[in-house]
C-alpha positions as CSV (number, residue, x, y, z in Angstrom):
1,M,100.0,89.4,121.5
2,N,101.4,88.9,117.1
3,T,99.0,90.5,115.0
4,P,99.5,89.8,111.0
5,R,100.9,92.3,109.8
6,P,98.6,95.3,107.9
7,T,98.2,95.7,104.7
8,R,99.9,99.1,103.1
9,R,95.7,100.3,102.7
10,H,94.6,98.8,107.0
11,F,98.2,100.6,107.0
12,L,97.0,103.9,105.6
13,G,93.1,104.1,106.7
14,A,94.2,103.6,110.6
15,M,96.9,106.4,109.8
16,L,93.7,108.5,108.3
17,A,91.3,107.4,111.2
18,A,94.7,108.5,113.9
19,A,94.8,111.5,112.7
20,A,91.1,112.3,112.2
21,A,90.9,111.5,116.5
22,G,92.9,114.8,116.7
23,R,94.2,116.8,119.8
24,A,91.6,115.9,121.5
25,G,92.1,112.5,121.6
26,R,95.8,112.7,123.0
27,L,94.0,114.8,125.9
28,S,92.0,113.2,126.7
29,A,93.9,109.8,127.0
30,L,96.3,111.4,128.5
31,S,95.4,114.3,131.3
32,P,97.0,114.1,133.9
33,D,93.4,112.7,135.8
34,G,93.4,109.9,133.2
35,L,97.1,108.9,135.0
36,D,95.8,108.5,138.2
37,P,94.7,105.1,138.7
38,L,98.8,103.4,137.8
39,A,100.0,106.2,140.8
40,A,99.2,103.2,142.9
41,T,102.0,101.2,141.1
42,E,103.5,104.0,140.8
43,K,104.9,103.5,144.6
44,I,104.8,99.8,144.3
45,M,107.3,100.0,141.7
46,H,109.3,102.7,143.3
47,N,110.0,101.0,146.8
48,F,110.4,97.7,145.1
49,V,113.5,99.7,143.4
50,T,114.2,102.1,146.6
51,G,113.8,99.3,149.4
52,R,115.1,95.9,147.7
53,M,116.3,96.3,143.9
54,M,119.2,99.1,145.3
55,D,122.5,98.5,147.1
56,S,124.1,100.3,149.1
57,D,126.8,102.4,147.0
58,G,123.6,103.1,144.5
59,L,123.2,100.0,141.9
60,C,120.3,98.9,141.3
61,R,120.7,95.1,141.2
62,S,119.0,92.3,139.2
63,M,116.8,89.1,138.7
64,L,116.2,88.8,142.5
65,C,114.0,85.4,143.0
66,A,110.7,85.7,142.7
67,A,109.8,83.7,145.3
68,T,111.4,85.4,147.7
69,L,111.9,89.2,145.9
70,F,115.4,89.4,147.6
71,P,118.4,88.4,145.8
72,W,119.7,84.5,145.1
73,T,121.7,82.9,147.4
74,N,124.3,80.4,145.9
75,E,122.8,77.4,148.0
76,D,119.2,78.2,146.4
77,L,120.1,79.0,143.0
78,A,122.2,75.3,143.1
79,K,118.6,74.5,143.2
80,T,117.4,75.8,140.4
81,D,117.4,74.8,137.1
82,Q,121.9,75.1,135.9
83,R,120.7,74.9,132.3
84,L,118.8,78.2,132.6
85,I,122.1,80.4,133.7
86,I,125.1,77.5,132.9
87,D,125.4,80.7,129.2
88,M,126.2,83.9,131.9
89,F,128.4,83.2,135.0
90,Q,130.7,79.8,133.3
91,N,133.8,80.6,134.8
92,S,132.6,81.9,138.5
93,P,132.1,80.5,141.7
94,D,129.9,83.3,142.8
95,K,126.8,82.5,140.9
96,A,124.4,84.2,142.6
97,G,126.4,87.3,143.3
98,C,126.4,87.2,139.2
99,M,123.0,87.3,138.8
100,S,123.0,90.3,140.9
101,Y,124.1,91.8,139.1
102,E,123.4,91.2,135.7
103,N,121.5,93.6,134.3
104,A,122.4,96.2,137.2
105,L,124.1,99.4,135.3
106,M,121.0,99.4,132.9
107,A,118.5,99.3,136.0
108,T,120.3,101.2,137.7
109,G,120.5,103.6,134.0
110,E,116.7,103.8,133.9
111,F,115.9,104.1,137.9
112,A,117.9,107.3,137.5
113,L,116.4,108.5,134.6
114,S,112.9,107.6,135.8
115,Q,114.3,109.6,138.5
116,I,115.5,112.6,136.4
117,V,112.0,112.4,134.7
118,R,110.3,112.4,138.0
119,H,112.0,115.6,139.8
120,R,111.1,117.8,136.0
121,V,107.4,117.5,136.6
122,T,107.2,117.2,140.9
123,K,110.5,119.5,141.8
124,D,110.9,116.8,144.2
125,D,114.1,117.1,145.8
126,S,114.1,113.3,146.6
127,A,113.4,112.6,142.7
128,R,116.8,114.7,142.5
129,D,118.6,112.6,145.4
130,L,117.6,108.6,144.1
131,A,118.8,110.2,140.5
132,Q,122.4,111.0,141.7
133,R,122.6,108.4,143.8
134,A,121.3,106.2,140.7
135,V,124.5,108.0,139.3
136,R,126.9,108.0,141.7
137,G,126.8,104.3,142.0
138,I,127.3,104.0,138.0
139,L,130.7,106.2,138.0
140,R,131.6,104.6,140.4
141,V,131.7,101.5,138.5
142,I,133.0,103.8,135.4
143,E,136.1,104.7,138.1
144,Q,136.7,101.2,138.5
145,G,137.0,99.8,135.0
146,R,139.5,102.8,134.8
147,H,142.4,99.6,136.6
148,Y,142.5,98.2,133.3
149,M,141.9,100.9,130.6
150,P,139.8,103.9,130.9
151,G,136.4,103.6,128.6
152,W,136.0,100.1,130.4
153,L,132.4,99.4,131.7
154,P,132.3,96.3,133.5
155,K,129.5,94.2,134.7
156,P,129.8,94.7,138.7
157,F,129.6,91.3,139.6
158,G,129.6,91.0,143.4
159,G,128.5,94.2,144.3
160,L,131.1,97.7,143.1
161,G,134.0,95.7,145.1
162,N,134.4,93.4,142.7
163,A,133.4,95.2,139.7
164,R,137.3,95.9,138.7
165,N,137.7,91.5,138.9
166,S,134.7,91.3,136.2
167,H,135.7,90.7,132.4
168,E,132.3,91.3,130.8
169,M,130.5,93.3,129.4
170,S,127.5,94.3,126.9
171,T,126.3,96.9,125.3
172,D,123.1,97.3,127.0
173,Q,124.7,98.3,130.2
174,Y,126.8,100.8,128.3
175,T,123.5,101.8,126.4
176,K,121.6,102.9,129.3
177,A,124.4,104.0,131.5
178,I,125.1,106.9,128.6
179,V,121.9,107.5,128.7
180,A,121.7,108.3,132.1
181,L,125.0,109.6,132.5
182,H,123.5,112.7,129.3
183,A,120.4,113.0,131.0
184,W,121.2,114.4,134.4
185,R,124.3,116.2,133.4
186,P,122.3,119.0,133.0
187,L,121.8,118.6,136.7
188,A,125.3,117.6,137.8
189,G,128.2,119.5,139.6
190,R,131.4,120.5,138.2
191,N,133.0,117.6,139.0
192,E,130.4,115.0,138.1
193,Q,130.1,116.7,134.3
194,A,133.5,116.7,134.1
195,A,133.5,113.2,134.6
196,I,130.8,112.3,132.8
197,D,132.6,114.3,130.2
198,R,135.3,112.1,130.1
199,F,133.6,109.2,130.0
200,F,131.5,110.0,126.9
201,V,135.0,110.1,125.4
202,D,136.9,106.8,126.9
203,A,134.3,105.0,126.3
204,A,134.1,105.5,122.1
205,D,137.8,105.2,122.0
206,F,137.5,102.1,124.1
207,F,136.0,101.3,120.8
208,V,137.9,102.7,118.0
209,A,140.7,101.2,119.6
210,R,138.8,97.8,119.2
211,K,136.8,98.7,115.7
212,F,133.9,98.5,117.5
213,R,134.0,95.0,117.8
214,F,134.2,93.0,121.2
215,A,134.2,89.7,122.7
216,Y,130.8,88.6,124.2
217,R,130.5,85.8,127.0
218,H,133.6,84.6,125.4
219,R,131.8,83.6,122.6
220,T,130.8,85.6,120.0
221,I,131.9,88.8,118.7
222,V,129.3,91.6,118.4
223,T,129.5,94.1,115.6
224,A,126.8,96.4,114.5
225,D,126.2,94.0,111.7
226,T,126.1,91.1,113.6
227,H,124.4,92.3,116.1
228,L,121.5,96.0,115.4
229,H,121.6,96.8,118.5
230,A,124.5,97.9,119.2
231,L,123.4,100.2,117.2
232,G,121.9,102.0,120.2
233,L,126.0,102.1,122.0
234,Y,128.0,103.1,118.8
235,V,125.8,105.7,116.8
236,P,124.8,107.8,120.3
237,L,129.1,107.7,121.5
238,V,130.5,108.8,119.2
239,V,128.1,111.7,118.7
240,L,128.3,112.7,122.0
241,A,132.4,111.8,121.6
242,A,133.1,114.9,119.0
243,K,130.5,117.4,120.7
244,T,132.0,116.9,123.8
245,S,136.1,116.5,122.7
246,G,135.2,118.8,120.1
247,D,136.7,117.0,118.2
248,P,134.6,115.8,114.6
249,G,136.9,113.4,113.5
250,Y,135.0,110.6,115.9
251,L,131.3,111.5,114.1
252,K,133.3,109.0,110.4
253,H,133.1,106.5,112.5
254,L,129.3,106.5,111.8
255,A,129.9,106.2,107.7
256,G,131.3,102.6,109.4
257,F,128.1,101.9,110.9
258,S,125.6,102.9,108.2
259,A,124.9,99.5,106.3
260,A,123.7,98.3,109.6
261,M,121.4,101.9,109.8
262,D,120.0,100.7,106.8
263,A,119.2,97.1,108.0
264,A,117.7,98.4,111.5
265,I,114.8,100.4,109.4
266,G,113.6,96.6,107.7
267,D,114.4,94.1,109.6
268,D,111.6,92.5,111.3
269,S,113.1,90.1,113.2
270,L,114.5,93.2,115.3
271,A,111.4,93.6,117.0
272,N,111.8,92.4,120.5
273,F,111.3,94.3,123.8
274,N,115.0,94.6,125.4
275,M,116.5,95.0,121.6
276,T,113.4,98.6,120.3
277,S,114.0,99.9,123.6
278,L,118.5,100.0,123.4
279,I,118.1,100.8,119.9
280,A,115.4,103.8,120.2
281,E,116.4,105.4,123.6
282,G,120.1,105.4,122.1
283,Y,119.3,106.9,118.4
284,H,116.8,109.8,120.9
285,L,120.2,110.1,122.8
286,A,122.0,110.5,119.4
287,M,119.1,113.2,118.0
288,Q,119.4,115.0,121.6
289,A,123.1,115.4,121.2
290,G,122.1,117.4,117.7
291,H,123.1,114.2,115.0
292,D,120.0,115.1,112.7
293,D,120.1,111.7,110.6
294,P,117.0,110.8,109.1
295,R,117.6,106.9,110.0
296,L,117.3,107.8,113.5
297,A,114.0,109.3,113.3
298,Q,112.9,106.2,111.3
299,T,113.9,103.3,112.9
300,I,112.2,104.4,116.3
301,Q,109.0,104.5,114.4
302,A,109.7,101.4,112.9
303,L,110.8,100.0,116.0
304,W,107.1,101.2,118.1
305,Q,105.5,99.6,115.2
306,R,107.0,96.5,115.3
307,G,106.5,96.1,118.9
308,T,103.1,97.3,119.0
309,K,102.5,93.7,117.3
310,R,103.6,91.9,120.3
311,V,100.9,93.8,122.5
312,D,97.4,92.5,122.5
313,A,94.8,94.6,122.6
314,A,94.6,95.0,126.6
315,G,98.6,96.4,126.6
316,E,100.0,92.6,127.6
317,G,103.4,91.9,126.0
318,Y,104.4,89.0,124.4
319,A,107.6,87.2,123.5
320,D,108.3,84.3,120.4
321,G,107.1,81.0,121.7
322,N,104.7,78.9,120.7
323,P,101.9,80.2,121.5
324,P,103.5,83.6,122.4
325,I,104.5,83.9,126.5
326,K,103.6,86.6,128.5
327,D,106.6,89.2,128.6
328,S,107.2,92.2,131.1
329,Q,108.7,93.8,129.0
330,G,106.6,95.1,127.6
331,T,106.9,97.8,129.9
332,R,110.1,98.3,127.5
333,L,108.3,99.6,125.1
334,A,106.1,101.7,126.8
335,A,108.9,103.8,127.8
336,I,109.8,105.5,124.5
337,A,105.7,106.2,124.0
338,T,106.8,109.4,124.4
339,I,109.0,109.6,122.0
340,V,107.3,107.8,119.4
341,E,104.5,110.3,119.7
342,S,107.6,113.3,119.6
343,L,108.2,112.4,115.9
344,D,104.5,111.3,114.1
345,P,101.6,112.6,116.1
346,T,99.2,110.6,114.1
347,S,100.7,107.4,116.3
348,R,98.8,107.5,119.3
349,A,101.6,105.7,120.8
350,T,100.8,108.2,124.2
351,A,97.0,106.2,124.9
352,L,99.1,102.7,124.3
353,A,101.8,103.0,126.8
354,P,99.2,103.6,130.3
355,K,97.4,100.4,128.7
356,I,100.7,98.6,128.7
357,L,101.3,99.9,132.4
358,G,98.4,98.6,133.6
359,R,98.4,95.5,132.9
360,Q,101.6,95.3,135.2
361,T,100.6,95.5,138.7
362,D,102.5,92.2,140.3
363,I,105.9,92.5,140.6
364,R,106.0,88.3,141.4
365,K,104.6,88.0,138.2
366,M,107.1,90.0,136.8
367,V,109.4,87.6,135.5
368,H,112.4,87.3,132.4
369,V,110.7,84.6,129.9
370,R,114.4,82.5,129.8
371,L,114.7,82.8,133.8
372,P,111.3,82.2,135.0
373,E,111.6,82.3,138.9
374,S,114.4,85.1,138.6
375,I,112.1,89.1,138.7
376,A,112.8,91.5,135.6
377,E,114.4,94.4,136.8
378,V,114.5,96.2,133.5
379,S,110.5,95.4,133.0
380,I,109.9,97.7,137.0
381,T,113.0,100.2,136.6
382,S,111.1,100.7,132.7
383,W,107.3,100.8,134.1
384,L,108.6,103.7,135.6
385,V,110.6,105.5,133.3
386,A,107.2,105.1,131.1
387,Y,105.5,106.4,133.8
388,W,106.9,109.6,134.3
389,R,107.9,110.2,131.1
390,L,104.2,110.1,130.2
391,R,102.9,112.4,133.5
392,E,105.8,115.0,131.5
393,W,103.9,114.0,128.2
394,A,100.9,115.1,129.7
395,A,101.6,118.1,131.4
396,R,103.0,119.9,128.3
397,V,100.2,119.0,126.5
398,R,97.0,121.0,128.7
């Protein structure tokens, strides 16, 4: 839950105490056996994604009805408070179809990533197959987007067959898509690698042509300066485009993000779990691609510190509210724990992450804060990313 901001003395004391705990404490907290109590929940989350969320095209549907655990029907959705969704799909005759795919690319990207890590840990071919199925779903949406313009990644409202008709996009969906594509690339065949590389360049060109600004829901202009979480897309995208194409000219666009990058380090309002996930994962991707700006690691660590203030001692996550509201998307903070601890071994991030996962075991209660009758799909897919990253981390430090 929200806690008072620590004083400098308290912060330094906590840092020293964590360091004194040393390697032995970290190993104890994250031994493979220590994660075993979460194994049964992993199966529940995994089966829900593969059995309820994933469609025949490999896309993971979003915002399932919490009462039925199935996608909404227009009839049932019409019985809910329409004020909660009026801003989302104003012009669509198929609001249920939009609900099912509002966050599909983000959820699909996270699920693909979880299975890529699972494959590294277990060598299980079924994990690789599921990751490929999800990645191919994303690549199919990319192909549909090319009917409008190369690099356009539409929210596939109504499913893949209707994706080319969608006029909506968001940096959130792009970010999780490119993270998954980059993670999959070493496992991909030559044709898939070529498709992934082409998209990195096409998407960068798409945003360069628009001066890294676009209209969101036809009412808000998104830029890195006005929406800091867009940095989680824009920064890694130009880095990937430069690396893939061999054209360092893409990197000149980083200068245009500099003020926003500075602001993100110290902006305490940049703290909710979604923004934390998007910037941390995007910045980590940029680092993996070879970008060495020290602000990347600094921001990831700052986001973690701010995010932990929204988690109580038992591992329960909270969103803003008076009083604060329980938020299952704390799993998104847990998913970056291994990244944080790799940057700062004294953070004990991997000790907190299992506590967060342990609080989220009932899918019916893992709902969107703003849409409490709908399942928070990314809470589930982030749970799986966190779990398999923790297992991988535990195996490495044994």
